[in-house]
N, C-alpha and C positions, 0 to 999 in steps of 0.2 A: 742591596742597596744599603740598607740599614736605616734606623730612624732616628740615631743620634746623628745630630748636626756635624757632630766633630768628627764622624766616621769619614772616610772618602767614600763617594758614591760610585758603587759599581757600574760596570756599562749593562744598560738593560740589552736584554737577548732580543735579537730580531724577531723572534717568533711572537713576542710579546706586541710587536708593533703591526697596527692594522695595515694591510696590505695593499689597500686603495690610495692613491696620491692624487692630488689636484693635477690636472694637466692644464697647463698654460698654452695657450696659442701662441704662435710666432707674432701674431699682431698683438696681444697682451705683453708678450715679452719685451716687443719693441716699444709699446707704450709705455711701459714702466722705466724700461731703462732710458727711453727719450727725456722721461720727466724727472729721473733720479739725480742727474746732474745739478738740477735747480736746488736740489736739498743737499745735496754732497758737498757743495763748495765751502759750506762752514759746518762740518759736523757737529762741533761742541756747541754753536748757537741754535742749531736746529734741535739737537737733543735736548740742550737745556729748556727749550720753549715746551718740548713735549713733557718732560718731568716737571716742569713749574705748573703746566696745566693740569697733569695729574694730581698735584699736592694741593692744587684750587679745589679742584673737584672733589677730591677724596682724601681731605686732611691727615686722617689717620694712616694713610699708606705712607707717609713721609717718616713715620715710626719704624717701619721696616727696614730703614736703611741707617743704622745707627750711626755710621761713621759722618753722616751730615743731617740728622734728623734735628739738631739744635740750631741750626743756622736759620737765618731770615733770607729771604729772596735775594737781596742785594749782595748779602754775604756769600750763598751759595754760588753765585755766578763767577766768584774769585776763589773760591774752595778747590784746591786741586783734587780731592777725592770726588768732589761731585763732578767736575770737568771731564776728569778720568772715566767716571762711570758712564755720563751721557756720551762721551766719545767711544766707548768700547761698544754701547747699544748701538749706536748710528753704524759702526764698523760690522756689526753683526747683520744690519739689514742690507749694507753694502756687497758683504759676501753673497747674501741670499740673492738679492738682484743679480749679480754677477754669474750666479751659477744656476740661475732658473732653469736654463734648458739640460742642465746635467744634473738632475736631482737624483740623488742616491741614498743609500743607508747611512753614509756619514752624515750626509746632509740633514736627515731626519734625526738621527742620532745627536746630532749637536743641539738641535731642539728640544728633544726629549730631556736632554742633560740640562739644559737652561731651565726648563720647568721643574724638575726635580731640585735643583740650585734652590728656586725660588720657594719651593716647600720648605727648606730649612730656615728661612727668613722669618724672625718673631713676628707673630700677628699679620703674617701675610695670608691673605685669603684669595681662593681660586677666582672669587669676584671680582677682585681686582683687575684681572686681565681684561675685563671689559672696560674699565676706567681707562686702561692704556689704548685700548682698541679706539674708544671716542677720541682722546687727546691725540693720536696719531693722525685720524682723518682730519680733525680740526687744524692741527698745525699744517699738515700737509694742504690742506686747503689754502689756509692763508699765505704759505710760502709760494706754493705754485701759480696762486693768483688765477688770472683769467684762462689759463690753460686747464684749469682743475675742470675740465667739461664733464660729463656724465659718463662718458667713455673711459677716460682717465679715472674717475673716482671708482667705476667699478671695478676696473684692474686692480687699484690698489686695494680695495676692499676685499678682493678676491685674494691677493697675497697676504694680508693681514689675518684673513679667514684661515689660510693655511698655517702662517705662523703660529698664531693661536691654537689651532688644532694639537699641534704637535705639543707645544709648550702645556697646555693644559693636559695632555696624556702622560706628559712626564711628571706634571706635579701628582695627579692621580696615582701613577703607578709610584712613585714614592712614598705616598701613604698606604697604599695596598701592600707595598714590602712591609712597612712600620706594622700594620696589623698582622700579617703572616709573622713576624718575628715574635709579637707579642703573644699570639696563639702558640705558635711552637715553644716558646720559653715555658708557658702553663702547661704544658703536657710532660 
């Protein structure tokens, strides 16, 4: 992978990936997919709400995104790089929702690479993923409204745990590779 943010990130070898996966039942997949259209109808709006919530809950996290760290909330909502980022974020969730019943190594690889990419962001800490998770649940609950019953919440909680597991693993693998490079360069 490489420790340098300017280096391209190598593909993580499949044997480095833990083999057990989260199994989603047909009912869980149906529940997630039946509530997703409520969220997907305006990806930029929902994604913006998630990121604004993140920046409120953990203001330091905003500085991990230099292309829009100097903007106030009302400016962010009109700032193309911010809108592009939050829309891509929501498109990743859309892809995951659509492919839940077809989990494969490419699926996991994409999440691992996303975690590794976040490891290159200046000041980004692994603990920030917890902030993301909390913001997602709060925005989802607000957007889904009365349909966000305990069963729906549990399904989305499991999906977010699944996503975070692979993203954090990719983040950790990136730093493990950096450590290996440092040791290798010393010998």
